[in-house]
DOVEXBA-724167 format. One record per residue (C-alpha): residue in three letters; x negated, y negated, z negated. Coordinates in steps of 0.2 Angstrom, whole numbers. Example, Ala and Ser with C-alpha at 12.3 -4.5 7.8 and 13.67 -1.06 7.14 Angstrom:
BEGIN
+-----+-------+-------+-------+
: res :     u :     v :     w :
+-----+-------+-------+-------+
: ALA :   -62 :    22 :   -39 :
: SER :   -68 :     5 :   -36 :
+-----+-------+-------+-------+
***
This chain:
BEGIN
+-----+-------+-------+-------+
: res :     u :     v :     w :
+-----+-------+-------+-------+
: MET :    -1 :    -1 :     1 :
: LYS :    -3 :   -18 :     4 :
: PRO :    -9 :   -29 :   -14 :
: LEU :     4 :   -41 :   -18 :
: PRO :     0 :   -58 :   -10 :
: ASN :    -9 :   -70 :   -23 :
: PRO :     4 :   -78 :   -29 :
: GLY :     4 :   -99 :   -32 :
: LYS :    12 :   -96 :   -52 :
: THR :    16 :   -81 :   -62 :
: THR :    24 :   -74 :   -77 :
: PRO :    18 :   -67 :   -93 :
: LEU :    26 :   -53 :   -87 :
: SER :    16 :   -53 :   -69 :
: ARG :     1 :   -55 :   -78 :
: LEU :     1 :   -42 :   -89 :
: ILE :     5 :   -30 :   -78 :
: GLU :    -4 :   -34 :   -65 :
: GLY :   -20 :   -35 :   -76 :
: ARG :   -16 :   -18 :   -83 :
: ILE :   -17 :   -13 :   -66 :
: ILE :   -32 :   -17 :   -61 :
: GLU :   -40 :   -13 :   -79 :
: LEU :   -33 :     4 :   -81 :
: GLY :   -38 :     7 :   -61 :
: LEU :   -20 :    10 :   -52 :
: SER :   -13 :    10 :   -40 :
: GLU :     6 :     2 :   -37 :
: LYS :    11 :    18 :   -29 :
: THR :     7 :    26 :   -43 :
: PHE :    10 :    12 :   -55 :
: LEU :    29 :    11 :   -49 :
: ALA :    29 :    32 :   -51 :
: ASP :    25 :    28 :   -69 :
: LEU :    42 :    18 :   -69 :
: GLY :    52 :    32 :   -62 :
: TYR :    54 :    24 :   -47 :
: ARG :    54 :    34 :   -28 :
: ASN :    60 :    21 :   -20 :
: PHE :    42 :    11 :   -17 :
: SER :    48 :     0 :    -7 :
: LYS :    61 :    -8 :   -21 :
: GLY :    48 :    -7 :   -35 :
: ARG :    38 :   -17 :   -26 :
: GLU :    52 :   -30 :   -22 :
: ARG :    56 :   -27 :   -44 :
: LEU :    33 :   -33 :   -47 :
: LEU :    37 :   -45 :   -33 :
: GLN :    53 :   -53 :   -42 :
: PHE :    45 :   -55 :   -60 :
: ARG :    31 :   -66 :   -53 :
: LYS :    48 :   -79 :   -49 :
: ALA :    55 :   -73 :   -66 :
: LYS :    67 :   -63 :   -59 :
: GLY :    75 :   -46 :   -61 :
: LEU :    74 :   -47 :   -79 :
: ARG :    91 :   -41 :   -84 :
: GLY :    93 :   -23 :   -89 :
: LEU :    72 :   -21 :   -92 :
: LYS :    77 :   -14 :  -111 :
: HIS :    78 :     4 :  -106 :
: LEU :    61 :     0 :   -96 :
: GLU :    51 :    -4 :  -109 :
: ASN :    45 :    10 :  -115 :
: GLN :    39 :    14 :   -99 :
: LEU :    30 :     1 :   -96 :
: ALA :    22 :     3 :  -111 :
: GLU :    16 :    21 :  -107 :
: ALA :    12 :    15 :   -89 :
: LEU :     1 :     1 :   -94 :
: LYS :    -6 :     9 :  -110 :
: VAL :    -2 :    -5 :  -122 :
: ASP :    12 :    -7 :  -137 :
: VAL :    30 :   -10 :  -136 :
: SER :    30 :   -24 :  -142 :
: THR :    16 :   -33 :  -131 :
: VAL :    29 :   -28 :  -119 :
: GLN :    42 :   -38 :  -129 :
: LYS :    33 :   -51 :  -129 :
: ALA :    29 :   -52 :  -109 :
: ILE :    47 :   -50 :  -105 :
: SER :    52 :   -66 :  -118 :
: GLU :    42 :   -76 :  -116 :
: THR :    45 :   -73 :   -98 :
: TRP :    61 :   -77 :   -98 :
: VAL :    58 :   -95 :  -107 :
: THR :    45 :   -99 :   -90 :
: ALA :    59 :   -90 :   -81 :
: GLN :    70 :  -108 :   -91 :
: LEU :    55 :  -120 :   -87 :
: TRP :    56 :  -116 :   -69 :
: GLU :    75 :  -115 :   -71 :
: ASP :    76 :  -132 :   -78 :
: GLU :    65 :  -141 :   -66 :
: LYS :    73 :  -137 :   -49 :
: TYR :    88 :  -142 :   -57 :
: ALA :    80 :  -160 :   -60 :
: ALA :    73 :  -161 :   -46 :
: SER :    88 :  -161 :   -38 :
: PHE :    99 :  -169 :   -49 :
: GLU :   112 :  -181 :   -45 :
: PRO :   125 :  -190 :   -60 :
: HIS :   143 :  -179 :   -60 :
: ALA :   155 :  -172 :   -71 :
: VAL :   156 :  -155 :   -76 :
: LEU :   177 :  -151 :   -80 :
: LYS :   180 :  -144 :   -98 :
: THR :   193 :  -130 :   -99 :
: ASP :   200 :  -118 :  -111 :
: ARG :   191 :  -105 :  -103 :
: THR :   176 :  -105 :   -99 :
: ARG :   172 :   -86 :   -90 :
: PRO :   184 :   -86 :   -75 :
: SER :   199 :   -75 :   -73 :
: GLN :   194 :   -67 :   -60 :
: ILE :   177 :   -68 :   -56 :
: THR :   175 :   -61 :   -37 :
: MET :   190 :   -73 :   -30 :
: CYS :   182 :   -87 :   -40 :
: ALA :   165 :   -85 :   -30 :
: LEU :   171 :   -85 :   -15 :
: THR :   184 :   -97 :   -16 :
: GLY :   171 :  -110 :   -18 :
: GLY :   168 :  -109 :   -32 :
: PRO :   160 :  -120 :   -50 :
: GLN :   157 :  -130 :   -37 :
: ARG :   172 :  -131 :   -31 :
: TRP :   183 :  -126 :   -44 :
: LEU :   175 :  -137 :   -58 :
: VAL :   161 :  -151 :   -50 :
: VAL :   164 :  -166 :   -49 :
: GLU :   155 :  -176 :   -36 :
: PHE :   153 :  -196 :   -36 :
: GLU :   156 :  -207 :   -26 :
: ARG :   138 :  -211 :   -16 :
: ASP :   129 :  -228 :   -24 :
: SER :   141 :  -232 :   -38 :
: ALA :   137 :  -238 :   -54 :
: PRO :   137 :  -228 :   -72 :
: VAL :   153 :  -237 :   -78 :
: THR :   162 :  -234 :   -66 :
: TYR :   160 :  -215 :   -69 :
: VAL :   173 :  -210 :   -80 :
: SER :   186 :  -219 :   -69 :
: GLN :   184 :  -210 :   -56 :
: VAL :   185 :  -192 :   -63 :
: LEU :   200 :  -198 :   -73 :
: ARG :   208 :  -205 :   -55 :
: ASP :   212 :  -184 :   -51 :
: LEU :   209 :  -178 :   -64 :
: PRO :   219 :  -159 :   -66 :
: GLU :   230 :  -151 :   -79 :
: ILE :   222 :  -133 :   -73 :
: ALA :   209 :  -130 :   -68 :
: PRO :   210 :  -113 :   -52 :
: PHE :   203 :  -100 :   -61 :
: PHE :   195 :  -108 :   -80 :
: GLY :   214 :  -115 :   -85 :
: LYS :   220 :  -129 :   -95 :
: VAL :   208 :  -146 :   -94 :
: LEU :   203 :  -153 :  -110 :
: GLY :   192 :  -169 :  -107 :
: PHE :   177 :  -168 :   -96 :
: TRP :   157 :  -170 :   -96 :
: ILE :   146 :  -182 :   -89 :
: ASN :   131 :  -178 :   -86 :
: TYR :   119 :  -195 :   -80 :
: THR :   102 :  -188 :   -83 :
: PRO :    96 :  -169 :   -85 :
: SER :    93 :  -176 :  -102 :
: SER :   109 :  -187 :  -107 :
: CYS :   127 :  -180 :  -107 :
: VAL :   144 :  -186 :  -114 :
: GLU :   158 :  -178 :  -118 :
: PHE :   176 :  -186 :  -113 :
: ASP :   191 :  -181 :  -118 :
: ARG :   210 :  -184 :  -105 :
: SER :   211 :  -203 :  -112 :
: GLY :   191 :  -207 :  -107 :
: GLN :   187 :  -209 :  -123 :
: ALA :   169 :  -202 :  -128 :
: VAL :   170 :  -189 :  -143 :
: ALA :   150 :  -184 :  -142 :
: GLU :   133 :  -184 :  -135 :
: PHE :   121 :  -170 :  -128 :
: SER :   103 :  -171 :  -125 :
: ARG :   106 :  -158 :  -111 :
: ALA :   116 :  -157 :   -96 :
: LYS :   131 :  -147 :   -97 :
: ARG :   127 :  -134 :   -82 :
: VAL :   138 :  -121 :   -75 :
: GLY :   130 :  -101 :   -76 :
: VAL :   129 :   -91 :   -57 :
: ALA :   120 :   -73 :   -55 :
: LEU :   120 :   -67 :   -39 :
: ALA :   131 :   -51 :   -39 :
: GLY :   131 :   -40 :   -21 :
: GLY :   126 :   -56 :   -12 :
: VAL :   135 :   -67 :   -19 :
: GLU :   136 :   -80 :   -33 :
: LYS :   148 :   -77 :   -45 :
: ILE :   151 :   -89 :   -61 :
: LEU :   144 :   -82 :   -78 :
: SER :   148 :   -98 :   -90 :
: ILE :   146 :  -117 :   -93 :
: ALA :   131 :  -121 :  -105 :
+-----+-------+-------+-------+
***
């Protein structure tokens, strides 16, 4: 097998795996076989995902196999996985901040959609929960823009209780249905998504 391409940046888990493979003189094929992979292309793709801080869900059942294959303590693997989750969040925050535009997010009585697949296929949270402001409009007008078309019900998410306005990635204000500010936060309210079968599925609002 060809060696994995040299990354511009990587993660604690990826560094642990790739470093130990070199130290132990293992081939990728042998290492993946030790983890139970028979489809080596699939296993290799998982290694590439680790570099991007992806493919981390469901790793609990692989902790012992990883530790055994890498000849390290399970605690070492667990620490690398935990640190990689932190890295994933940092990278996501950087990506979010780089493309950030002020917007509002509707606060509903459900934090998860009633029908995840249908919600995703009909536009997801961007359609049902996110309110984009008029281009170049002043922050002082944001509340009135949301109130102008504030719905009673958000499809899949239920009754609309109020809304959050994300002024910056680190500045968010919650408003009730009348437009009165009720709370401030040092982090934007963001709609979580996940890829499942190639479709983004809404997980929660956090």
